[in-house]
C-alpha positions in Angstrom: -24.7 85.4 60.6 -27.7 86.5 58.4 -27.6 86.5 54.8 -27.7 89.9 53.4 -30.6 90.6 51.5 -31.1 93.8 48.6 -34.3 95.2 48.0 -34.9 96.1 44.2 -38.7 97.3 44.5 -37.3 101.5 44.8 -34.6 101.4 41.3 -37.6 99.2 39.3 -40.1 101.9 40.9 -37.4 104.8 39.4 -36.8 103.6 36.5 -41.0 102.5 35.4 -41.5 106.5 36.3 -38.1 107.5 33.8 -39.5 105.7 31.2 -42.1 107.9 30.6 -39.5 111.0 29.9 -36.8 108.8 28.5 -36.3 106.6 25.9 -36.6 103.0 26.6 -32.5 103.0 25.5 -31.9 105.0 28.3 -33.7 103.1 30.7 -32.9 99.5 30.4 -29.0 101.2 30.4 -30.5 102.5 33.9 -31.6 99.3 34.8 -28.1 98.1 34.3 -26.5 100.4 36.2 -29.3 99.9 39.3 -28.5 95.9 39.0 -24.9 95.8 39.0 -24.6 98.1 42.1 -27.0 96.0 44.3 -24.3 93.0 43.8 -21.8 93.2 46.4 -18.5 93.9 45.1 -15.8 91.5 44.2 -12.1 92.0 45.0 -9.4 90.9 42.7 -5.7 89.2 44.0 -3.2 92.3 43.3 0.3 91.9 42.6 3.7 92.9 44.0 7.5 93.6 42.2 10.2 94.6 43.5 13.3 95.4 41.2 16.2 97.5 42.1 18.5 99.6 39.4 21.6 97.9 39.8 23.1 94.4 41.4 26.6 95.1 42.1 27.3 98.1 44.9 30.2 99.3 46.6 30.0 99.9 50.3 28.7 103.0 51.4 27.2 103.6 48.1 23.1 103.2 47.5 20.8 101.8 44.8 17.5 102.3 43.8 14.7 99.9 45.0 11.4 100.3 43.5 8.6 98.3 44.7 5.2 98.8 42.9 1.7 97.2 43.7 -1.7 96.6 41.2 -3.8 98.3 43.0 -4.3 101.5 45.5 -3.1 101.3 48.2 -1.8 103.7 51.4 1.0 105.3 51.5 1.7 104.0 54.6 1.3 100.2 53.3 4.8 99.4 52.7 6.9 98.2 55.6 10.8 98.5 54.9 11.5 96.8 58.5 12.8 94.3 57.0 15.8 95.7 55.4 16.9 96.9 58.3 19.9 94.4 59.3 21.4 94.4 56.5 20.6 97.6 54.6 20.4 101.8 55.5 17.8 103.3 53.9 16.2 106.3 53.7 12.5 107.9 53.0 10.5 106.5 50.5 8.7 108.5 47.7 5.1 107.3 46.8 3.3 107.9 43.5 0.0 106.8 42.5 -1.8 106.8 39.4 -5.2 105.5 37.9 -5.8 105.2 34.0 -9.3 103.8 32.0 -8.2 101.8 29.1 -10.6 100.0 26.7 -13.9 100.3 29.4 -10.7 98.4 32.3 -9.8 100.5 34.8 -6.1 100.5 36.4 -4.5 101.5 39.3 -0.9 101.4 40.1 1.7 102.6 43.6 4.7 102.7 43.7 7.6 103.5 46.4 11.0 104.6 45.3 13.8 104.1 47.9 17.6 104.1 47.8 19.4 101.4 49.7 23.2 100.8 50.8 24.5 97.7 51.9 25.9 97.7 55.7 28.9 95.0 55.1 30.4 93.4 52.7 29.6 90.0 50.8 26.1 88.5 49.0 23.0 90.1 50.8 19.2 89.6 50.1 17.0 91.7 50.2 14.1 89.8 51.7 10.3 89.9 50.3 8.2 93.2 51.4 4.5 93.4 52.6 2.3 95.4 51.0 -1.2 94.3 52.5 -2.1 90.8 51.8 0.8 90.9 49.2 4.4 89.9 48.8 7.2 89.7 46.5 10.2 88.4 45.8 14.0 88.0 47.2 16.7 89.8 45.5 20.2 89.1 46.1 22.6 91.9 46.2 26.4 91.7 45.9 28.5 94.2 47.8 32.1 94.5 47.3 34.4 96.5 49.2 35.4 100.4 47.9 38.3 100.0 47.8 38.2 96.9 45.5 37.9 99.2 41.6 38.2 95.7 39.9 35.2 94.3 41.3 33.5 97.4 41.4 32.5 97.1 37.6 28.8 96.3 37.3 29.5 93.1 35.3 25.6 92.5 35.1 24.8 95.7 33.9 24.3 93.8 29.9 24.7 90.1 29.8 25.7 88.1 26.3 24.2 84.4 26.5 25.0 81.8 23.9 23.9 78.7 22.9 24.2 76.3 20.7 21.5 73.3 19.5 24.6 70.9 19.1 28.3 70.7 19.3 28.4 67.4 16.6 27.7 67.2 13.3 28.9 67.1 9.5 30.9 69.2 7.1 27.8 70.9 5.2 25.4 70.3 8.6 24.3 73.8 10.5 24.2 74.4 13.9 21.3 76.6 15.2 23.3 79.6 17.3 21.2 81.5 19.7 22.3 84.8 20.9 20.5 87.1 24.2 21.1 90.4 25.2 20.2 91.1 28.2 20.9 95.3 28.7 19.8 96.9 32.3 21.2 100.4 32.1 21.1 103.0 29.9 23.5 102.7 26.8 24.3 104.6 23.8 25.5 103.5 20.2 24.9 99.5 21.1 26.2 97.3 18.5 26.4 93.6 18.0 28.8 91.5 16.2 28.0 87.9 14.7 30.0 84.8 16.3 32.8 83.9 14.3 35.3 81.0 13.4 38.1 80.0 11.5 37.0 76.9 8.5 32.8 78.0 9.1 30.4 80.4 7.5 27.9 82.4 9.5 25.2 83.8 8.3 21.8 85.2 10.6 18.5 84.0 10.6 15.3 85.9 10.9 14.6 89.4 12.6 15.8 90.1 16.2 13.2 89.9 18.8 12.9 92.5 21.8 11.3 91.1 24.8 11.7 92.7 29.2 12.5 90.5 32.1 12.9 90.9 35.4 16.1 88.9 36.6 16.9 88.8 39.8 15.4 91.7 41.3 16.4 93.7 38.2 15.2 94.7 34.6 16.5 94.2 31.7 15.8 94.7 27.8 16.3 91.5 26.3 17.5 90.9 22.4 17.5 87.8 20.5 19.1 86.8 17.6 19.7 83.3 16.0 22.6 82.7 13.7 23.3 79.9 11.4 26.8 77.7 11.8 27.9 75.9 8.7 31.2 73.8 9.5 32.9 74.2 6.1 35.7 72.1 7.0 36.4 69.1 9.7 38.5 68.8 13.2 37.7 70.3 16.6 36.5 73.9 15.5 36.5 76.9 18.0 33.4 79.8 17.8 34.1 82.8 19.2 31.2 84.1 21.2 29.2 87.2 19.4 30.4 90.5 20.6 28.4 93.3 22.5 29.7 97.1 22.7 28.5 100.5 23.3 29.0 103.4 25.6 26.7 103.3 29.5 25.3 106.3 30.3 25.8 107.6 33.7 24.3 110.4 34.9 23.1 112.8 37.8 19.8 114.4 39.3 21.3 117.5 37.8 21.2 116.6 33.9 24.9 115.7 33.4 25.9 112.6 32.1 29.0 110.7 31.7 29.8 107.7 28.9 31.9 105.0 29.5 32.9 102.1 27.0 31.5 98.6 27.6 32.4 95.3 26.2 30.7 91.8 26.1 31.4 88.1 24.7 30.1 85.7 24.8 31.8 82.6 25.9 33.7 80.6 23.0 32.1 77.0 22.0 33.3 74.1 20.5 32.6 72.1 17.7 34.1 68.3 16.5 32.8 68.2 12.8 33.1 64.7 10.8 34.2 64.1 7.5 32.6 63.3 4.4 32.5 59.2 4.1 34.9 58.1 1.9 32.7 55.9 -0.1 29.3 58.3 -0.3 28.7 59.0 -4.0 26.0 61.6 -5.4 25.1 64.8 -3.4 26.2 65.5 -0.5 22.7 66.3 2.2 23.8 66.0 5.4 20.7 65.6 7.7 19.1 64.0 10.3 15.9 63.9 8.9 14.9 64.8 5.0 11.2 64.3 4.0 9.8 64.6 0.4 6.3 64.8 -0.4 4.0 66.1 -3.9 0.4 66.5 -4.6 -1.4 66.6 -7.9 -4.2 68.6 -8.8 -6.7 67.9 -9.5 -6.9 65.7 -6.3 -8.8 62.9 -8.3 -5.4 62.1 -10.4 -5.2 59.6 -7.3 -8.1 57.6 -8.7 -8.5 58.5 -12.0 -5.7 58.0 -14.4 -7.2 60.0 -17.6 -6.9 62.9 -18.7 -7.5 65.8 -21.5 -5.4 67.6 -23.8 -5.2 71.3 -22.8 -6.5 70.8 -19.7 -4.0 71.6 -17.0 -1.8 69.4 -14.3 -0.8 71.2 -11.5 2.0 69.3 -9.9 3.4 71.1 -6.0 6.9 69.6 -4.9 7.8 69.9 -1.2 11.5 69.4 -0.1 12.1 69.7 3.9 15.4 69.2 5.4 16.5 69.6 8.5 20.5 71.6 9.5 20.1 72.6 5.9 21.2 75.9 4.4 18.7 77.4 1.9 22.3 77.6 -0.1 22.9 73.9 0.1 19.1 72.7 -1.1 19.3 70.3 -4.1 18.1 71.5 -7.5 14.7 69.0 -8.5 15.0 68.5 -12.2 12.5 66.0 -13.8 13.0 64.9 -17.2 9.3 65.3 -18.6 8.0 63.7 -22.2 7.9 65.8 -25.0 4.3 65.1 -25.5 3.7 67.3 -22.3 4.0 71.1 -21.7 5.9 72.0 -18.4 5.6 75.7 -16.6 7.9 75.4 -13.2 7.7 78.8 -11.0 10.9 79.9 -9.1 11.3 77.7 -5.9 9.7 79.2 -2.4 12.0 78.9 0.4 10.8 79.1 3.8 12.4 78.4 7.4 10.1 75.8 9.4 12.0 75.7 12.9 14.9 73.5 12.6 13.9 72.6 9.1 14.4 74.5 5.2 11.2 74.2 3.5 11.8 74.4 -0.5 8.3 74.5 -2.8 8.6 74.3 -6.4 5.5 74.1 -7.9 4.7 73.3 -12.0 2.1 72.9 -14.6 2.1 70.4 -16.6 -0.7 71.0 -20.4 -0.6 67.4 -21.7 -0.3 68.2 -26.1 -1.3 65.2 -27.4 -3.5 62.2 -26.9 -2.1 58.8 -25.8 -0.1 57.5 -23.1 1.7 59.5 -20.9 4.2 58.7 -17.7 5.4 61.5 -15.4 8.4 61.3 -14.0 9.3 60.2 -10.6 12.3 62.3 -8.6 14.5 60.6 -5.8 16.9 62.3 -3.6 20.1 60.5 -2.3 21.3 62.0 1.3 23.6 61.4 4.1 21.5 60.2 7.9 23.9 61.9 10.4 21.8 60.3 13.0 22.3 56.4 11.6 25.3 57.5 10.0 24.4 56.1 6.7 23.2 56.7 3.6 19.1 56.6 2.4 17.4 57.7 -0.7 13.6 59.8 -0.6 11.1 59.0 -3.8 8.6 60.4 -4.7 6.1 58.4 -7.5 5.7 59.2 -10.9 2.1 59.4 -12.6 1.0 57.5 -15.5 -2.5 59.0 -17.3 -4.4 58.4 -20.5 -4.3 61.3 -22.6 -7.9 62.1 -24.7 -8.9 64.2 -27.0 -10.8 66.9 -25.4 -14.2 67.9 -28.0 -12.1 71.2 -29.3 -9.1 69.5 -29.7 -8.1 70.6 -32.9 -6.5 67.5 -34.6 -2.5 68.1 -34.6 0.7 66.8 -36.0 3.1 64.1 -33.9 5.1 66.7 -31.9 8.6 66.9 -32.5 11.7 68.2 -30.3 12.0 72.1 -29.9 14.3 73.1 -32.3 14.9 76.7 -34.2 12.5 77.1 -37.2 14.3 78.0 -40.3 12.4 79.2 -43.5 10.9 76.4 -46.1 9.6 76.7 -49.5 6.3 77.9 -49.8 3.7 75.1 -50.6 2.1 74.6 -54.3 -1.7 75.8 -53.8 -4.3 74.5 -55.9 -6.3 78.2 -56.0 -5.8 80.3 -58.4 -8.2 83.3 -57.6 -5.8 83.5 -54.4 -3.8 87.1 -53.8 -1.0 87.6 -51.9 -0.9 91.2 -50.7 1.8 92.2 -47.8 0.0 95.5 -47.5 1.1 98.5 -46.0 4.1 97.0 -43.7 6.6 97.1 -46.1 6.4 100.6 -46.8 6.3 100.8 -42.7 9.2 99.2 -42.3 11.5 100.9 -45.1 10.3 104.1 -43.3 11.9 102.9 -40.0 15.3 101.9 -41.4 15.3 105.2 -42.9 14.8 107.5 -39.4 17.1 104.1 -38.0 20.2 104.5 -39.9 19.7 108.5 -39.5 19.8 108.3 -35.9 22.9 106.4 -36.1 24.6 108.7 -38.3 23.9 111.8 -35.9 25.7 109.2 -32.7 28.4 108.5 -34.3 29.0 112.3 -35.3 28.4 113.2 -31.8 31.6 114.6 -30.0 33.3 113.0 -27.8 32.9 113.5 -23.7 35.4 112.3 -21.1 34.6 112.1 -17.4 37.3 112.7 -15.1 38.6 110.0 -13.2 38.2 111.7 -9.9 34.7 112.6 -10.8 33.4 109.2 -11.7 35.0 108.0 -7.9 33.5 111.1 -6.1 29.9 110.5 -7.0 30.3 106.6 -6.7 31.3 107.3 -2.9 27.9 109.4 -2.8 25.9 107.0 -4.5 27.5 104.5 -1.1 26.8 107.2 1.1 23.4 107.8 -0.5 22.9 103.6 0.3 23.7 104.1 4.1 21.3 106.6 4.6 18.4 104.4 3.0 19.4 102.4 5.2 20.0 104.6 7.8 15.8 105.9 7.5 14.6 101.9 7.0 16.0 101.2 10.2 14.6 104.5 12.3 11.0 103.5 10.6 11.2 100.4 12.1 12.6 101.8 15.8 15.5 98.7 15.1 18.0 100.3 17.4 20.8 98.3 16.8 20.7 98.4 13.1 20.5 102.2 13.4 23.6 102.5 15.1 25.3 100.2 12.8 24.0 101.9 9.7 25.0 105.1 11.4 28.7 104.1 11.7 28.9 103.2 8.3 27.3 106.5 7.1 29.8 109.5 5.9 28.1 112.2 6.5 31.5 114.7 6.9 29.9 116.6 4.0 26.4 117.8 5.6 26.2 120.8 7.7 27.8 120.9 11.1 24.0 122.4 12.4 22.8 119.5 10.7 24.9 116.7 11.8 24.2 117.5 15.9 20.9 117.7 15.5 21.1 114.0 14.1 23.6 112.8 16.8 21.2 114.6 19.2 18.3 112.6 18.1 19.9 109.2 17.9 21.5 109.8 21.3 17.9 110.6 23.1 16.6 106.9 20.5 19.1 104.6 22.6 18.7 106.8 25.5 15.4 105.5 25.5 15.2 102.1 24.4 18.0 101.1 26.3 17.5 102.7 30.1 16.6 100.4 32.6 13.0 101.8 32.5 11.5 102.3 28.5 10.3 105.9 27.2 8.9 106.5 24.3 10.4 108.2 21.6 9.2 109.9 18.6 10.8 109.4 15.9 9.6 112.3 13.1 12.2 114.1 14.3 15.1 112.3 13.1 12.8 111.2 10.3 12.6 115.0 9.6 16.8 115.3 9.7 17.5 112.7 7.7 15.8 114.1 5.0 17.1 117.1 4.7 20.3 114.9 4.8 19.4 113.5 1.6 18.1 116.5 -0.2 21.9 117.9 0.8 23.1 114.3 -0.9 21.2 115.0 -4.0 22.5 118.7 -4.4 25.6 117.4 -3.6 25.7 114.7 -6.1 24.6 117.1 -9.1 26.8 119.3 -8.5 30.1 116.2 -8.8 28.5 115.5 -12.1 29.6 119.5 -13.4 32.6 119.8 -11.1 35.6 117.0 -11.0 37.9 118.1 -8.3 35.9 119.8 -6.1 34.0 117.1 -4.5 37.4 116.5 -2.4 35.4 118.5 -0.1 32.6 116.3 0.5 34.8 113.4 2.0 35.3 113.1 5.4 
């Protein structure tokens, strides 16, 4: 076969003619377009994906099979004949879409078809072929139509929990991760933390949301992490995280029904060892502890000289594995009185399974001479070796020199409260000591203060009814819940919105306003937790919540003037 030849003579002559009429920039652009048009087209392999609306169906019921490819192909390119063995199916509906985003073209073709199983049992939707692309097989469970217990879609929502390990010591944290997999439309979803006797549970970080396709079913996956800290020894049972919500089931006419749904992760067992009887000192159980420091300027490691008034920075970092932030030790260092020490508040961060504490100190020498900055040692229990250990950082001995502008000072004494002393005798006879206008100003302000005090003592006493104070406190709590709800809506955090909405007491709001808020929150949940996520604008809900905030503030003002009438605001 002879190689294909391409002639560029005609395009070049055309461009040279256009250069006379057009600007050089436009001619250069046309050259690029004509050159690209002479190149043979390059074909890229497309990707095909098959998903199902659910994995469990009753015999005689149907599910929706969706097949999509990222190319523009013929409507008849999908061959459904492999389904004939185990499924009954109808005529598929086909849709195509072409988009141009950031200079990139994308084309998609989607087939949707209803299929029903022919027999009870686990049946497989085989790989389907579209041109040279194929889908992955999907397993579907077909149950007997009369088996009501087996018809529940147990895979619509799944809660999966994992623990990094099962053995440890009192005070040593365990990392518990829960994954909430949502494959259906939900309303008011909520996730309760794991729980159990003899342990503290605290959430770490924020929720992480993603999408995944598991056995042909598309899920919204929400991941959350907790720290479990045992407070007693023995075999402890950690009850799994609990999900609750309402599954929304609808039909083609727009009506829907809500079915309560609840899932709980499996319970786990922790084997907790006690603190050794012969251990002394601060109890820090961990498999790894790293204590480091750095001096600034860095030349201090090479030179042992410094000057009076020259700041020295000391940064101490303590990194401990499997320890909660609340259990991190305090770093106490006893510095000599010849230096001034300024310490910042400790900074905490997370690095995987490690808690990191950083302490920054500024040390300023106040007098010349030799000074020793103290070392630091920390005792801890190595849970891997099952023995106590000590980590240490060295101190620093410096020779402090007086700087060129350093004033001569008396030896520095420990800081004590200052007391007035007798005036020192003066050898100068011509010095006149005067207090200026300060005694007069002091007296004037003293008179004003005494007058104000007298008016305060003569003021009438105002008694606030107890029920009024209680009502204002209730409205304040309502305002806090409303603020948390607005923050969650701004962040588009559906789980947090559901939690704060249940805690918000909004019975004092007008009926129409409550109904509008309910409808918007339902729309948010439906858009977030339906199998195919849809966009949702939070501006309308934020506007309604602002109106509710105004109503709450007006109610609070009325509570200040009227005591017993606030009882009507309590839902």
